[in-house]
Structures are given as structure tokens and as C-alpha cells.
C-alpha positions, -999 to 999 in steps of 0.1 A, spaced: 33 -50 339 58 -70 319 53 -109 313 79 -131 299 67 -152 269 78 -186 281 64 -182 317 29 -175 304 29 -204 279 41 -226 305 8 -221 324 -17 -221 296 -26 -248 270 -44 -239 236 -64 -262 214 -66 -248 179 -100 -242 162 -112 -246 128 -122 -216 106 -157 -216 121 -148 -219 157 -131 -201 185 -97 -212 198 -98 -226 233 -71 -216 257 -71 -231 293 -56 -222 325 -60 -229 363 -67 -200 386 -59 -172 362 -72 -135 367 -85 -114 339 -50 -98 335 -34 -132 330 -62 -145 307 -57 -113 284 -17 -117 284 -23 -154 274 -46 -145 245 -22 -117 233 8 -142 234 -10 -169 217 -23 -146 190 13 -133 185 26 -168 181 -1 -181 157 2 -171 121 -35 -173 115 -58 -145 104 -55 -111 119 -89 -111 132 -98 -141 155 -118 -149 188 -106 -171 217 -122 -187 247 -101 -188 279 -115 -213 304 -103 -213 340 -109 -250 352 -99 -243 389 -125 -216 392 -149 -230 366 -151 -197 345 -145 -186 311 -140 -154 292 -145 -145 255 -121 -122 235 -118 -107 201 -83 -102 188 -71 -77 160 -35 -77 151 -13 -57 126 23 -56 116 50 -79 128 42 -91 164 72 -107 177 64 -133 204 100 -135 216 99 -99 232 85 -88 266 52 -73 264 38 -43 282 2 -48 291 -4 -19 313 -24 -2 285 -55 -14 267 -35 -21 237 -7 -47 243 25 -33 224 56 -55 217 86 -34 230 102 -41 195 88 -55 164 66 -27 151 32 -44 154 4 -44 178 -23 -68 192 -57 -55 203 -75 -77 226 -112 -69 234 -131 -89 260 -168 -99 250 -198 -91 275 -210 -120 295 -233 -143 278 -269 -142 290 -267 -177 301 -230 -175 313 -236 -186 349 -255 -216 338 -227 -227 312 -200 -222 340 -221 -244 364 -218 -271 336 -181 -267 336 -181 -271 375 -207 -300 375 -190 -320 347 -154 -318 364 -170 -328 399 -189 -358 381 -156 -370 365 -136 -364 397 -162 -384 418 -158 -412 392 -121 -416 397 -122 -408 434 -145 -437 442 -117 -461 429 -89 -444 448 -75 -469 474 -103 -494 464 -101 -531 462 -113 -546 429 -117 -584 429 -114 -605 397 -139 -633 399 -129 -670 400 -142 -672 365 -116 -649 350 -90 -663 330 -66 -643 350 -64 -667 384 -32 -651 397 -10 -620 396 15 -642 377 -10 -644 347 -10 -607 345 29 -609 339 27 -638 314 8 -619 289 17 -586 276 10 -556 300 -15 -538 274 -36 -571 271 -40 -573 309 -46 -535 314 -73 -538 286 -90 -567 304 -92 -549 336 -105 -517 320 -133 -537 303 -140 -556 336 -146 -523 354 -167 -509 328 -188 -539 324 -192 -544 363 -199 -504 367 -225 -497 344 -233 -465 364 -201 -452 352 -210 -451 317 -240 -430 325 -222 -407 348 -196 -402 321 -222 -394 295 -237 -370 318 -207 -350 322 -201 -349 284 -234 -338 277 -228 -309 301 -196 -300 283 -213 -304 248 -239 -277 259 -209 -255 271 -188 -259 239 -219 -254 218 -228 -221 234 -193 -205 232 -182 -219 198 -154 -242 205 -151 -279 196 -162 -303 221 -131 -324 213 -109 -295 225 -129 -292 257 -129 -328 265 -91 -329 259 -85 -299 282 -108 -316 311 -89 -347 307 -56 -330 311 -69 -309 341 -81 -342 357 -49 -360 350 -37 -371 385 -27 -404 401 -57 -427 411 -45 -460 425 -65 -491 433 -58 -527 442 -68 -558 419 -71 -590 439 -70 -623 422 -89 -655 428 -58 -671 444 -52 -642 469 -23 -624 451 -26 -587 445 -14 -560 421 -15 -521 422 -31 -502 392 -34 -467 383 -67 -454 370 -73 -422 348 -101 -405 328 -87 -401 294 -97 -386 261 -109 -410 234 -113 -397 199 -144 -418 191 -162 -420 225 -151 -388 244 -141 -397 280 -132 -431 289 -121 -447 323 -87 -467 316 -61 -485 336 -27 -470 325 -2 -488 347 4 -516 371 30 -524 397 37 -541 428 28 -577 424 22 -596 458 17 -631 467 -10 -641 490 15 -639 519 20 -600 510 59 -608 498 65 -595 462 62 -619 435 97 -631 422 102 -618 388 139 -622 380 163 -650 383 182 -631 414 146 -633 432 144 -671 426 174 -679 444 164 -705 471 129 -699 464 102 -722 479 65 -715 469 33 -736 477 -4 -732 466 -7 -712 496 14 -685 480 -2 -683 445 -18 -705 419 15 -727 410 0 -734 375 1 -697 367 35 -692 381 49 -720 361 36 -705 329 54 -673 341 87 -691 348 87 -706 312 90 -670 298 123 -666 315 149 -680 294 176 -683 322 154 -707 342 153 -744 335 121 -762 350 123 -798 362 95 -822 373 100 -834 408 87 -869 415 69 -877 448 83 -911 464 56 -937 466 36 -937 499 43 -901 506 16 -874 504 20 -851 475 24 -814 484 23 -792 453 54 -768 453 81 -751 434 116 -751 448 146 -733 429 184 -739 435 204 -713 451 214 -698 418 178 -695 407 186 -710 374 167 -744 381 134 -747 396 118 -782 405 81 -785 402 60 -810 420 29 -822 401 4 -842 421 -19 -850 391 
């Protein structure tokens, strides 16, 4: 069987070990032949010691295998490899790579169950937010979706991330529980915990979307992920936001072209928040609008047909 170098590396990820640890290689739904081929090719590329050990983890099937590698001579990774024999021999290059699979550990099934359970725990954490509605309290400084676009994107995403974590204290427990299982696994197979956490975070990298609702009824779509944090391990994080909508369900205007002929009232969104947002748009001039004596004051914002001038009624 011949396997092209580029094809194999596109399906596998490796996390470099230090001198006292094995190197972790990850895959999804790979059989024994595929695992050995990945180890062979990685060992050929790596300019490390001639004798080394590797752990290949298959995240889809929640299993792993451990291998010893001995190589000699010039192993050229840019050749095709013939892995039909026990010794994997490059067609050209003059070197060879011996790959030997270790016997299963006595507690291998238990360790593989940790890999399965940890992934399940983390998937459940993100799944519970998929399609969910997250309501920010009236006490929040962010009264409206307009406030989210007035500050920098990173500031708002950090605020919502912190709110999610503080309001869902069980999340911290579940994350730590999953991390403890992976710590036990990594310790038993002699790979770094950080490499396993990074690999799981990559494996769980998929779009989870939720809706944030503000106290004025406006809304915003957000994307949630489980990410790797170098100091704390796993972390739930808001990584993107989009589709800001008014209480009526219409998109919030964000550019001059969307302000043309615009008329908004407090039924649409918090006008104080929207006024602060408009002041960020340099092309727009804001002019206070007076209310004639004897007429009821209705707070609103009306923009001209060019969207360059907006009149703001202030009832204070």
C-alpha cells in the first residue's frame, strides 16, 4: 500500500513533546494501518533523535495506540512510502523507519473511557447553548445591541463571556471534571496535558450559535466555542457576533446608506444607546429637534434621505 506524504499529514495533527515525554499525534476515525503510516511519516519529517515514542489518539472512536520508532539513514519524507511490510522503507533515500506498536496498557480501556467521557462533557457544555437565548439583565451597562457596536468588539465579547461563566457556575465544574479525566489520561500515556487539551479543543471546534437579548428587546447572534487557555486549560469563550436586530426584528442600521430616511422610536431600541453609536459615524451630523409648546413629546430619531443628518428629539 502506498500513501502520499501530503495526504497523510492533512488528516493528522502532531503536538511536539519534550525530552521526557512522548509526542502526541491525533486523528479522526483512523485504523491501525493509518496510525502506523502517520507515525512513520511524522518520524521521517522530524529531525529529532533516531529512537522515539509516539501516542496516536483517534478522537472519533476514543482510542489510542503507543508506538516506538527506530530510524536510520536518510529518510526522505517527500517520497512515497511502501508500508506493506513491517519495516516501512522509502522507495528512495537509503534510510528506513521501524515502527513497533506497544502492547495495550493494563488500564487502557479505562483511559479510553476518560477520553470519551471528557469529549462528551465538553460537547454537552457547548450544545446546551446551541440555539439558546441569553438575556442580559437590566442592570448591565449594555442596555441595547447599539452598545455592543459602540465599544470595541473584543470588549463586548469579553463581557458576555464573563457573564456566561459567572451565571453558569456549573460550567466551571464540568470543564474541570473533563480536564481532570484528560490529565489522568495524559499522565498514564506520558504526553503533556497541554497537548491533549489543545488536540481536544481542535476536535471540538465547531459552530455553536446563541442569541443575546438586551433589556430594550434588541438582539444579537453570537458564536461560542470551547478553546484552549494556556493558564487555565479549557475555557468557554464567545468568539464572534453578527446580525444585530431591533426589537421589531429589523436589522440595526450601522452605515450611512442604512440611515437614509430612517425613523426610530423607543419601541425599536434604547435611543440613548443608539445616539452614542451614531456619534461614532463621522459622516453623520446629529441635530437636536425641539418640540413645539403644548405638544406631547415623543422621543425619536429621524434621518434625512441622504442619511447624513439625524434629528434627535430629547424629552428631558
